[in-house]
N, C-alpha and C positions, 0 to 999 in steps of 0.2 A: 589442582583441578580448574579448569576455565569457567569463569563465571559470566553467564549471557543473560540479558534481560530481553525479552520479546513482547511487544504489545500486541494485543489482539489474538490469543491463541486458542479460542475455542472452537474455531473451525479454520478451513482453508489452509491458506499459506502458512498462516501463524501455527496452527496445530502441527501440520507436517513438519514444520522447521523445528519446533520444540522437540517433537520425537526423534528427530534424525541427530540433534546435539545430544539429546539425552543418552542415545544409543552410542555415540562417542565418547561417553564418560564425562560430559559437561554438567555443571550445575546451571539449572535453567529456572530463571524467573520469569513467570508469564503471566500478563495481565488479562482478567477478564472483567466484566461489569456486574456480575451478579454472583449471589452465594449459589446458586444451584450448578452453575459451570465451575466455579471454585471447587465444590465438592466432588462433581464428576471427573474432572480432570486429576484430582488428587487420587483418585481411586484408580484411574487408567494408567497414570504415568509413575515412575520409580520415585524412590524417596529423594532423589537428587532434584525433583521438581517441586519448586516453591511457588505457588498460586499467589497472586497479588490482585486484590481488588481494587481497581480504579478506573474512571472514566478520564479519558485525556483531557477534558475540557472542565473537569473539575480540580482545581489547585491544591485544595485541602487533601483530597485524596491521593494526589500524585505525591505531595510532600510527605505523607503519612507512609507511603511506599518506599520513599527514598530511605526513610529511617530503618525500615524492615530490612532492607537489601543490605543497608550498611552494618546492621547488627549481624546478619548471617555471615557476610564476607570478611569482618574484622578490618581492623585498621590498616594493617600492612599489605591487602590485597586489593584489586581493582576489579571494576567491571570490564571484562575483556571484549565485550561487544554489547552495543545497544542495538536492535533491530526493530526499527520504527514501522511496523506493519499495520497497527489498528487504522481502519479508515473504513468510510461509508460511500456510497454510489448514488447519487440523485440526479435526477434529469426531467427534461420536458422542453417544450420550445422556449427559447429566451425571452421573447415578447410576452410571453403568457404566465411565467411561472412568478409566483410571490418572491420578492427580495429576501425573504424569511428563509426561504430553501437554499439561496445561495450562501448566506451567511451560516447557516448551520453547516452546509459542505464544508466552508472553510475553516470554521471553528474547529472541527474534528480533523479534516487532512491536513491543515496548514498550521493553525495556532496551537491547537493542542499537541500537535507532534512537537512543535518548537518548544513549547513550554517542558514538555517531557525532557527533550534533550538539554535544555538549560539546567533542569532540576537535577538531572543525574551526570552532569559534564564533569563535576569535581571527582565523581567516583570513576570516571573514564579516563581520569589522567590530565584533564585540563587545568593544570596547576603545576607550580615548579617544586612540588614536594616528592612527587613519585615520578621514578626513573622509567616504570612500566606504562605503556600506552594502550589505550583500548581501541576499537574502531566503531565507527557509527555506519550502519547500513540502512539505507532508506528504501523502503518499498514503494516505487513510483509506479509507471505503467507505460505501456506503448502510447497511452494518452497524453503523458508528459511531452511527447514530441509530436503526435499525430492528432487530427480531431475529426469527429463526426457529429452530425445533427443530432440533436434531442439529448444529448449527454454533456451539455455546456458547463454546468455547475463542475461536474466531476472532472473534465478536461481542463477546465480554469485552474482548479485546484492542484492537478499534477504539473500541468505547466508551471504554475507557482512554485512547487516544490523542487522542480528542476532548478530554477534559478537560485531559489534558497541555498539549495545543497552545494551548489558552484561556489556560492559565497561564501558559506560555511567552511567548506573545504579549504578555501584559501585561506581563511582568517585562522583556522586551527593549526595551519603549518607553524604557528609560532608555538605550539604545544607538542608537535608531532602526532597529532591524532586524525587519522585520515576517515574521509567521509566518501562512501560508495553507493551508487544509485543500481537499484534493480529495476529494469523496465518489463513486467511481464505482460503478456497478451491474455486472452480469455484463459480461465482456470476452470477445468471441470470438479465442479463440487454440487452437493445436493440444493444449493441455494437457487439453482436455476428452476428445479421443479417448484419451488415455493415463490416465484416471482409473480407480481400482480398480473392478473389477465387484462387483455387488451379492454374488454367490456366494463372494466372497473376504474378505467383511466379518468381522471377529472378533466381531461382536455377533449372527450368526446363531444362531437357538435363544433369543435375548432376547425378552422381551415386545414390544419394539420392531422386531424383525424385518421385519414387513410395511410397517409404517411407514416404515422406512428405505428399504426398496426403493422405495417410492412417492415417497419425497423425493430419493432418488438419481435416478430417471427425470426428476424436475421440475427438479432441479438441473442436470443435464447439459443438458436441453433450454434452459433459461434462457441457459446459458453459450454454446451454439453458436450461439444467435439473438441474442447479446448485441451491445454495440457494438464497432467495430473499435477496436483500441488506438491507431491513429493519431489518432481523435477526441480521446482524452483528451490525447495529446502536444501536439495543436495548441491545446487549451484550457491547458495548462499553460504553453506559450510566450506565448499571450496575456496569462495572468497575470504571468507574468514582464515582459513588455514595459510593462504598465500601470504607470502611476504610482500610481493608487489601485485598490485591490480590496475586494471583499467579505472577510469572514473565512473563508468557506467556499462551495464551489461543489458541487451535485449535478450528475452526468452519468450518466443512466440512461434505457433505454427506458421508455416508459408512466410517467413520473414521477408522474403524478397517483394512479396506482393503486398503484404500487410504493412511492411515498415520501411523497407530500403527504397522502392520505386515512388512511394508518396513523397520521399524526400529529394528525389532527383527530378521526376517530371513536373510540369508547370502545375501551380495550384488550380488553375482554371480548368485543366483537363480533368482532375479528380472531382471539382465542384459539380462538373457536369455529369459524371459518370456516376456519383451518389446521387444525384438528384434525379436522374432518370430512373435508377434502380428503385428509389422511393416514392417515384411518381410526383415529385415536386415541380418538375417541368414537363412540358408536352415532348414526347419522344417522336413524333411524327414531323417531317420535313414538308415545308411548302412545295 
C-alpha cells in the first residue's frame, strides 16, 4: 500500500486529492488544523484515511505528526509522496498593507512548508538507509510565474516557492527524491462565496478603492468559473504514478491568455492592459 501525506485537506485541492488517492487504494495522511475537521473527514473518508492535526507553522505539532506517521507505516516503509498543499492567500496594495500580513503569508506558504518538508524528509527516503524513494509535490500557482496587482503577498510567496523548489530538486538528486511543482489557476470552490465583501475592505478611502472593487469583481468571477479541484487532484495522481515527470505543470483555464502570452509579450504591454482594466490609469488619449 502506498503512503501519501497531504497538507491542508479540509477543502479544495487537498480534499479532492485525498479522495482520489483513497479511491486508488492508497493510505492517506491528511493534515487539518482543528478537531472538528478531523472528526468530519474521519467520517467521510475510508479507514485508509489518517487525519493529522497540525498547523504548518507550529513545529511541535508537526513533529508530533511525524511520530504518528512513522508508527503507522512502520520501519521498513516510506512516505511515497508528500504533497505540500496547505496555504493561505493574503492581499492588498503593497504600499499600504502592514508588514505583518506579508510575514504571515510567508510563514505559512514558504517557511511552514519547508519545515514540514524537512521534518518528513527522512520518511521520504532522504537518507542512505532506504532504497525506496518518495516524491515531493509542491502546490504552487500560476502566480508563481505571473503577477497581478493587489495580491502581492501571495504572488511573492509563490514566486519564492518556485525558486525554493528548483533548488531543493537539485539538492535532492543526491538521494534520488524528486520535486515537482503544480501551478493551478483559479479553482472553483465554495470559498469564493465566503470572500470578504468590498464594502468591508480596510482599504476603503484609499486611492486604490475603486481599482480594488474592480479587482474583487474580476477575481471572484475567475474563481467561480475556475477548474474543479478534482481535475487538479487527478493530475497530481497521474504525476505520482509516472516514473518520469516534467519539473512543473500548469493547469488553468485559457492557458494561452492567462499564462503563456504574459510570459512572451512585453511586461509593459500587460502593465498597461491590467492598469486600464482596473482604472489605475486613464484610458483616454490626448
